[in-house]
Structure formats: C-alpha cells, structure tokens
N, C-alpha and C positions, 0 to 999 in steps of 0.2 A: 853115903848116897841113898836114901830113901825108897821103897819102890815105888812111890808116886810118880818123883823123879823120873826115874826110868820110863816110865810109862809116856811121861812129857816129853822126853828125849825123843823115846824112840819113835813118835808119832813126828815129829820135828823134823828129823832123819831122813823118816821114809818120802816126808814130804820133796825134803830137797830133792831128792835122788827122784823126785820123778823128771825134776827142771833138766838133769845131763845137761849138754853143753849144744847149741849148736850156732843160733847166729844171735845178733846185738840187734834193740834199738829204743827210741825215747818216748817216755811217757812220763809222767806224774802221779806220784802216790803221798800222801801225808797221812802216817798214822792220827786219831786221837791220841787225847790227854790219856793216862792209866795213871792206877794208884796205885800200891803195894798191898799185897796180903798182910797180914800178923806175920812180922817177921820173928822168927825163934834166935838167929844171931846177928851179931854186928855186918852190917854190908859193908861188901868193896868199895872204896872209898871212893874211885872212878864213878862208877853206876849212881852211887848214893847220890852225890851233885843232881845227876837227871831225874834225880823223885821226887826232886824238889823237897827234901824233907820230909815225904812218906817212906815208912820204912820197910823193903822187904821182905815176901815172906820166906824165899829160898835166893839163897848166894854159893855160889861156884866159884874156886879159881884154878887156872892152869885146867879148865875142862879140857878130856880127850874122848872120844865115845867113835866105836866102829860096829858095823854088821857085817856078817859073810853071807855067803851062800856054798856050801860045802866048802870046799878049800879056798876059792878064791874070797877078797872082801870088796862088798858092794860098794860100801861107802863109809867118811867119815868125817866126822865131825872134829874139830877143837877149835877153843875159847877160852881166851887169856882172862876176862868173868866173865858170867851169868846173873840175870836177876830176873825174878818171876815177878808180873804185875797182875793187879785184876780190876777191870771193871766193870760190876753188875757183875754178869753171870762169865763173861767173857775171861779168859788169862790170856795174859804177853809174857813172854820171854824176851829182854833183850839180850844182847851178846856183847861184846868186845874184841877186837881182834880175832874176827873168824876167817877159819881155814875150814871152806867143805870142799872135798873131794867125793865124787862120783864115778863109776864104772858098770857100764853098759855086759852085762854078762853074754850074751850074745854074740856082740859084735868086738869087746874087748876096747871100744871108746870111753874116754878117759874127759872127765872134764873137773876143773879146779877153779871153784869162786871163792874170793880172796877179801875181804872190807876191813875197815876197823870197826866198822858197828853194823848190830841185825837184830831183825823183831821176827818174831813168830807166832801166829796167833791158831793155838791149837783147834780150835771150832771152827776155823776157816780153813785152815791146812795154807792159810798168804804168808808169805813172809816178803820182806823187804831187809834187802843190803844198802849200805849208806852210808856216805863221808869219804869217796873213792873206790870203786868196786874195780876188782882186777879178775876177769873170766879168762882164763887159758885151756883149750882142747883141740884135740886134732891139728895142730901146728896152727891155731887161730888163737891172737889173745882180742880180748874184748875190754875198752874201758869207757867208766862213765861214773859223774858223779854218784849217784843209787839209780838199784832196779827196783821193781814193784812185783811180785808173782803171783796171777790170776791162776788159781788151781783151777777153773770152769773150762779154760780156755787154755790152757796150759801155758800161755804167754807171761813171757816178762819184757820190765816195760821201763825203758829207762827215764828219768826225772831231768834231764840237761843233755847236752852235746854230747855225741857218742863217737869213739875211735875203735876202730878195728883193723888189727895187724896179722899177717900171713907172708911169711918168706919176705918176698921184697915189696910187698902191695902193702898197702894203708888206704881206708878207707875212715871217710870223717861222712857226719850231717849234724843236724841242730835236735834232730828225734831219729828214736828206732826202737828195735821190739825184738826178741827172738820167741820163733815157736819150737818149744822145746821137744813137742812131738815129731815135727814135722820136720828138724831142721836147718829152720830156717830164719835168716838173718832179714828181718829190714828195719831199711835205711829212708826216713823221712825226711824232706824237710834241706834241698842247699847241700844236696848228696855229692859225694867226690870221691872219689876212689882211681888210684894211680900208684905206678909201679914198675916190677919186674914180678913176672909170674914165674912159674916151678921152672920153666921152661928157657928163661933168661929172655922172654918177650918183652917188650916195653909195650906196656897197656893206660892208658888215662880214659876215664869214666864218669859223666857228671850226668845228672837227673835231678826231676824234682824226688821220685821216689824209686827205689833201687832192693829189689829182694834178693840178697844172696841164700844159695843153695848150698847142702852137702855134696861134696865133689868137683862143685867148680863153675855150677851153673848159676846164673841169674837171669832176672827180667827185670826191665826199667824202665817208666812210665814218665811224662813230660818233660819236654825237650832234652831229649836223650842227646846226648853226644858222646861218641866213644872212638879213639882214637890207638891203633898201634902204627907198628914201622911200614904196614904193608895195606892198612885202610884207615878210611874217615869215613864215621856214620853217623848221620844225622836223622832224628825223626820221631813222630810221637810216641812209640814205642820200640823196646829192643828186647831179647830175649835170646843169650846162648844156652845148647843144650850141649855138654860132653858126649862125647858117641867113641869110644873105643881110643882114646888116645888125639885121639880128632876133636871135631864139633863143627855146631851148625849154627850159625848167628841167622836171627829173623827181624825183621823189622815190618815196624806197619805207621802211614799215617804221616804224609809228606815225608818222603824218605828219601836222603839223599847217600850216596855212596859215591867214596873215591878210591881207587884200585890203585896204587901206586908201587906198581914194575920196579924189580929192580934187575939190572947186569953186573953181575959182582955186586961189589960198594957203591954202585954208582946207580941213582935214581935215576928213574928215567920219565917221558911226561903223562901224566894220571891220564886211566878212564873214570868219566863219571857217568853216574847210572840215578837214576832219577826217576820215581814213580809212586804207587802209594804203599806197594808190597815189595818187600825183600825177601830172600832167603837164599843164604851164600854159606858154603861147605867149606869146611879150612882141614888142612892137612895137620900131620902132627906137629909141623913146621909153624903152622900159622897162615900160610901160602894160602891163598884163596882156590877151592878146587867148581862144585857146579852152584851157579848162581843162577836162581829165578827171580826175575824182576816182572810186574804185574800194575796195572795203573791205566787211569782213562784220561790218557794215554799216558805210556811210560816212555822214556826216552834213555839211549846210549850217545854220550857224547864222545868221540875218539880223537884224541890230536892228529896233526898233521904228521907225514914220513914219506920223506924223501918227497918223489912227483906228485905226492899226493898232498890236497888240501882236508884241511877240519872237518870231520863226517858227523853226522847226526841222526841216528838212526831212532824212529819215532812208531811206534808199536802198544797195542793194548799187552803182549804177553812178550819177554824175553826169558832162554832155556840158553842159558851159554855155561861151556866147559873152559876150564884155564889150567894151566898148569904151569907151577913154579910162579903164580900170580897174573899170569900172560894169557888175554885169550887166546883160545884156540879155535873154536867155534860157536856161533850162535844162531840158535835156530828159532825162529819167527814164525808161528801157528798161523797168527790172522794177518791182516791188511797190514801192511807195511809202508813206512814211509822213510829211503834214506835220503838226506842231502851232502853235499858236497861244496866247500868253498873255493874258488877258484885258487890253483895251486903256483905257487912261484915261478916267472918265467925261466928256463932250462938257457946254460951259456950258450951264446951262439946259434940261438934257436927260436929268436922269435917269442910272442910273447906266450906265454901260456894257458893250458885251457881253461875256460870260463867255468863258472859254477855248475856243479850240476846236480837234479834233483831228480831222484828213482821214484817209483811204487809200485806195489805188486799187492797182490792178494795173501800171497805167504813167503817165506823163501829161509833160507838157511846160507850163513855166511861162516869161510873158514880164513884164518889171519896164519898172517908167518910167524915165523920164528919170536922175532918183535914185539908181536900180541898188540899189533896195532896196521901193519899191512894186511887189506882185504885180498887172500889171495883168489878164490873164488867163491862165487856167488849165484848158487840157483834160487829163479826165481819164479813163483807160477800165478796165475791166475792177473790178468787184466793189468800186465806189465807196460810199465811208460817211463822212460827217460829224453831227460832234457840235458843238454849242455847251451847255457846263455838263454837267449832269447828266439835262437834262429835254428838250433839243431834239436830236432826230437825223435823217438823212436818209438813204438808201441810193440808189443805182440801178446797172445797168451803167455806164452813161457819165455825163459832167459838163461844165461850162464854167463856171468862174467868173471874175468881172467885178469887177475894183475901184473902177474909175468911178461907178459905180452901186449896190457893195456889194450886188450879185445874183448867184444862181448858178442855174444853168439844168441839171435832172436828168433824162437822159433814158433811157427804159425802151423795154420792147416789151408785148405783149399777155399775155405769157409772165412776163417776167420786168418787173413798172412799179417805177419809184419809188416811193418811200416817204417821206414825213417823217410826224412824230410830236412833239408838245410836251405838257405837261400840260394842253392845254385841246383839243387838235385833231390829228384822224388822218387823214392822206390818203394816198393813193394814186392813180398816175394813168399814162400814158407818157409825158408829159413833165409836169415840176413844177421851177416859176418860185420861187425865194427872195431877195426883197429882203429883203435885212435890215434896213438904214436906215430903210424905211417900213414893218417888220415888216408883210409881207404875203405868202403863200404863194398863186399861183397853178398852177392845173392845166389841163390840157388832154389829150382822150384817153379815154374808160372811165376817169371821175373815180370815186373810191368814197371817201366822209370822214365820219368822226365827230367831232361836234363838242361840245362841252360850255362855255359860257360860265361868265365867272368867277361868277357871281352862279346861273349852271342859264339855259336858254333851252326854250323849248317850241315846239310846234306846233297849234297851235289849242286851244291850253288844255288842252296836256299835263302829265304830271307834271314840270316844271321840274329834277327830278332824275334823271331819265331823258336818257341822251345823246341825239341830234339823229345820224340819218342819212341819207344821199345818194347819188344816184347820178346822174350827169349827164358831159355833153359839156366842158362846163367849169367849175371854180372859183374864187373869189378870197377870201381869209380874209384881213380884215385887222385883225390881233392888237391893233396900239392903238388902234382903233376899236370894236372889238369889234364887225367886222361881218362876214356872209360872201352872197357871191350864187353861185348855180347859174345857168350858160343851157346851153340843147339836153339835150331828151327828161330834164328835172329830175323826179326821183322822189324824196322826202322823207319820212320818217318817224320817228315817235316812238312809241314801245309800238307800241299800236292805230290810233296815226290815221299817217294816210299821203295824201301831198301829191305830183299830179303837174302840171308845168307846163313850158314852155319857157323859165321863167325864176321865180326864187325868192330873195326877198332876204331875208335876215335879219338886224337890227338890236340886237344884244344891251343895249346901253345905255338906248334906250326901250322893250325886250320889244318889237320888234314884225316885221310878217313881210308879206310882198308879192309874191306870185305873179302871173306874167300868162302868157298865152299859152297858147290849149285847156287852162283850169284844170280838173281834178279832183280831188276829195279826199274820204277817208271818214274818218270820226270815231266813235269812240262813247262814246255820250250814257247818263245814268239820268236814271229817268222812275218815278212813279207811277203805277204799271196803277189806273181810276178805279172798276172791280168789286170788285177782288182785293184795293186799297193797298196793293201789295205794289211794291217795287223791282224793275226790271227793266232790262236793257241793251238799248239799240237802238243797230245802225248807221244812222247819218248817212251820206249820200253827197251831194255837193255837184258841179257844173260851173259853166262860164260864162268869162267871157274873163279879168279880173282878181280875185285874191281878194286882203284886206290883213285884218290881225288884228293888233291890239293889247292887251295884256294888260292895261295899265293901265285902259281904261274896258269892257274883255271885249269888245270890239265883232269882229265877223266879216263882213267886206262881200263881198257878191261881186258882179263889174260883168259886164252884158252877156249878153244873152241866158240867163243863169241857171237852174238845175235844182234843186232839195234833194229828195231822197228820204230819208221816213222811215218806215221801218215800209211801213205801204201806201199813206201819204200821198206823193204828188207835187206839188211848187211849182216854177212854171215863172215867171220875171217878167223885166221887165231890171235891175231891180237888190234883191239882197235881204239883208238883215240878219239876223243872229243875235247875241243877247246871251245870252254863255255863263254859265251860274251855277257856285257853288262844286259842289265832288263829283261835277264830270264830269257836270250838268245843264243844259239851255237853260231860261233864264231865258223869253224871250222871242224872237219870230221879226217880221219883218215882212219881205213883198215888194210892188215897187213897181213902174206901169210894165206893162200887158198881161200881166195878172198871169193866171193858170191854175190852179186849184186840183182835183187829181184825187183820188178817193178809192180806189183798183182794186180793194179788197174789196168795197165794195156799186155800184161802177161809177159813183158819182158825179163830177162835173165842173163846173167853177164857174169863173166869168170874171170879170173885173174889173179896179178899177184900182189896188187897193191888197188885200193879205191882209196879217193880223195872226196870231200865235199863239202859245202858250208858256208865258202869265200862265195861263190856265185849261188843261194839257193834252188837256182831255178836249172843246175846242170849237176851230174854226177860222173867224175873220170876215173877210166878204168884203167891200168894200166896193166900187161905181162908179155910175156915171150911165147906164144901170144896171146892179149887178150881177146876171150871171145864174149860176142853176144848174140842169144836167139830169142826173136818174139812169138807168139802166139801163133803164130801162120808155119811157122818154120823155118822161118828166110832167117840166114847164120850169116855171121862178119866176123872178121879175126883181124886185129893190129894189132901194132906194138902202143895206141893211146884209143882208148873207146871212148866220145861222153856221149853219156843220157840226159837227154834233155827231157825235165819231165813236164807231162803234163801234154806232149806235141806227137808221143811215139818217134822221135827222130832219134837217131844214131850215128855221132859224126867219127869216122873213123882216120885214122893219120899212122903213116909208118912207123918205123925205127929202123938204125942201121941193123940189117941180116934181119929184120922183121918185115915182109909185105903185107902189105891188104888185100884179104881174101874177101870174096862175099856169093853165097847164095842162094838165090831170091827164089822166090816160087810164085808165080802169076796168081791173083786170084781165081778161085774156083780149080786148083790143079792142088 
C-alpha cells in the first residue's frame, strides 16, 4: 500500500467516524458517474464491471484498516474490495462488502455500519452506503436500502423505507434520517412504532413524523396516536421525556387521552381527558401520576360508578394526581362546570335522582380508591347546583361529600346560601343538603317558604297559601314532608303568625308543634250578637307549648297560657281552641288556675275551668267555687259563673256543696 493510499483511507475513516450511530431516517442520494484514474494493476473483477470498462487507478482486496487513540481502538474499516475513481479534480472511492465500526472514546458507545457497497468522496467527506444497509449500536438496529451522509449537517439520510429494531420494539417509515452529532433518528411519512419496551410494557405509536432520541425519548407530529396498556393518547403533537426511570408525556393540539385503570388484571371503565394541551408524568411501571390538562375549554369525562351517573367536568385547566393509574385528586384553579347524568333507580327506592349540573369559580375534587367516585368536592366562588329542572342551590362556597351523598353550602349574611325546589325555598348562612335522605338543613339567619304537596297551614290558615319562617336553624325532610325550625322562630301564613324557640310542621298528618316561649296571633271571624254582622278579630295566644292538628281542628296551648280576643283575656295552665270553618272559633276551653278578664268592663273571674265559643256572647267559668270581681268591687262566687259579653252581667249557679255568694257595693260606697 502506497503512502498516498494510506492518506486517502485515513481521511475516509476519519469522516465515517464522525457519523457515530444514533438513529435513522430516509432521503435520496445518487452519485454522478465516475471515471477511473490510470490503472497500475489489474482491477478486481466485481468492481471492474461497475467501471464500465474504464480501468482503475488503485485496487485493493481484503482491506482492513483501523486507528486508535492511546490503547483504545477508535474505528475500524473492512472491505472485501476497494477501487478509486476520478472525475475531474474529485476522487471517488468505491468499496465492496463494507463493515465500519466506530467507538466514542468518551462514552464508549459503539456503532457498526455494514453494506454491500459504499462510496466516499475525500474532497467533500461525503459518503454513501447502499444495496441494503445495516446499522447497529446501543441495542438498536437500523435497516434501509441505502444512506447518504451530509458532513456539513452531520446527517445520514436514507434512500428508501427504513426500519429500526430495539429489543422488542420495531419502527418503520417511508423516509428517515439520522443526526449523528445529536443522536436523533428522524422518521418521516407513515411512521409506525410498536412492540414491547425494555420494561415489558406494550406500546404502539403512529404519526406523520417521529424523532427518536438517545435514552428512549421521542417527539411525534401529525395525527399522533399513542397506545399503551394504561393509556390511549391522540393529538397533533406528542413528546416523551425520560426522567430517572420514570417519564413525562406531553401532547398538544386537539388532545384526547383515555386513562385505562386496572383492578388486578381486570380492566375498569376508562377516564377520558380532552383539551388543547396535556402533560402526564408516569412512574417506572408506566402508570400515570401527575396530569395537567388545559384548553379553551378542557374536559374530563368520568364513567358512572354505583349510585352515581356519568360525569363531565369542564374548565380551562385541570391539575390531577393519579395513584396506580387512578384519579385521587383534581384541582381546578379557574371556573368549573360539572355535569352528572341521571343515575339508575335503586331497588325498592323509587326513581333515581335527576341529572345534576354544578358550576363554581374554582374547586378541588378528591376521589375514592376506585378512581371514579368523588368522595369530596371543595368549591369556591359563585357555586350553583341544580338537580333536574326543579331543584337548585347557590352559595359562595360549597363542599360535596359522596359517602353520605351530602353537600354543605356556605354563605354570609350579605350573600346567603339559597335552596329551591317545587315545595321549598330556603336561604341561610349555611345550607346542608342530604340527597340520599332527601333532607335540607339550614343554620344562621334562616329564611324559608314551604308549601306541602297537599298544602300546609298554620293555625287553620288557607292551605293553598305558603308558610314562611325565620329561624336560627331549619330542617326540611322532603321524603317525610316534615319541617323543623329552632332558635328564635317566627313562622307565618297570611295573617297568622307564630313565634317560638322551636316549631315542627308535619305535612303528612297536617300537624304543628311549637315549644319555648310560644306566642301566636291569628285572625278569626265571629258574628256580633247585637248587629248580627260578621266581624274579624285578632286572637293572640301564648304559652310554653302549642300544638295543632288539622284533622280535629284542635289548637292546644300548655304551660302558663294566655289567650286574648278583643277585650277578653283568658289565662290558664292549658287552653284548647277548636277552630271552625271559614276561620271561626267553634269552642274554647281553659283548665287549671283559670283567670278570665274583660278589660272593657274591668271584670275578672277565677276558677278551675272556662269555656266559650259555642255562645259567642258568653263565657262560663267553673270552680270550687268560681269567683267574679268587677271594677266596682262587687264580688260573686258560685259553682258556675256565666259572663255575658258587652252587658256587664254575670249569672251565678250553685252546685253540689258549692253555694253562691255575692258582695255588692252600692254606687258611691
């Protein structure tokens, strides 16, 4: 071998060493025709035929050449035959059955290029390998018909379809290239990648363009579809970045991701994410971890679970945490809408709840072990919840709990929480809605309007009129048609007003019970005995306990009772009032320590029992004895005293062992 030949080969091998190995892609390169220099010896027969009769200048057989740095071999070139051609000032080396091996001194990475043919131009340092090229290095094998090397861009470009193999993965494309300096393989046009990765996880990727990077990272563009056992991802672009055994997947442009959680070996219903951009961190097993989803808007679709229907969350940004591929928490920093379809009816429980729609300024959702049941939802900023077309709740803040199917809506005095359905309207500082029990509770500045299914009434009012109230606390049980008010209660229906520390309404048996410093006023009609005209009077009553049942029309007041009607006041331990039709009083009876007073005539009576109502013009008082005193000091006792209204007359009757007595004071005495 001459010195000139050695110089050509050193240049050729040094240039090939620049290629290294990393990746593969496809382009086309066709060298121009070549002539041989003047031949000194006879040419190898195979390459001679390729020279089209022009004799070669240089010829080699079984060529083997290597270079080293210190004790380490940097690259080695082997060829069965070699021949040199020239066209003008350019020289071209053509090689047969070529094997080129390069080693990076710093990293120790090794790459091997093998091909039946190779061409090298020393002047430009460009080369071409063809007729079926094999590139192997770092566990990756690349195959194509031919490759051209551009030394300026340090780029290997294939001239036909390309295939890459790495462990259990196979990648194919119609075109491909390799950036030798950056270690990037670029696939173009109908890219397909699939198989099993180094951790045994199945993967399939398709796109118009894919760039594979050293270490397992990739970026894909154009109709990207990525499939794994835990994930299906679609988008205009996608990228994978390895992170210390884990990785981060990101996607952009019309992104759709389907998370497929597993319970043991059993697949469960998937969760679907859709938006403009997605970022997903996965652990070493490929299970999703942290998820960031953005869009205008983005959305999460959560499948139904148990008594819960399918849900769809819509917002511009979702920040989710997953464990074992299942959702555990979702934070929504901006406006949120959550829609839930109607759930199936429960056995022997009647129809299921209607569809629900929730909106809020921001929120955080916590999920149960199944990754689909929302255990708690903490919402803030203009919370609004509706169920069907008849039930709605609004408040500044809210907390929803799935364990007991409850929701707590928190407001303020200026912005109270509000509940409304076809029978009830409630506002309070705090509202709690127990959907399973069909119960609503309110606390703090509670105001409500309640209308029963068949109408309710207070103290015999019009059942078609609503019942309103104010209190410190409220409980409405719709399934049982009951209302409980406690703490400074004021309830009213038209002109009937009731005040107490607690009031319980039962719409099924049409009853009412009030306790604690009870005070009430209600309007009643009566016939004036003199004019025979109907007049309306206001009846005021007070006591410790008040009960009313519509069925027997009985109003009972117990504990230091007082009833005032017109000029009459009646006090006792217990007072019963039977309400008549058309808002009249049929009968009234007071028992125990009874005191009757006519303030107009300054008459006063004391006894054990008083009755009135059937004869509107009279009140009877019984005792042992009963006593009557008028404003003049006249005094009468007897078993039965009858006070005649408006006349100043008292009739006295005796009884067994109870004589009648009278002390009369003449006028002026």
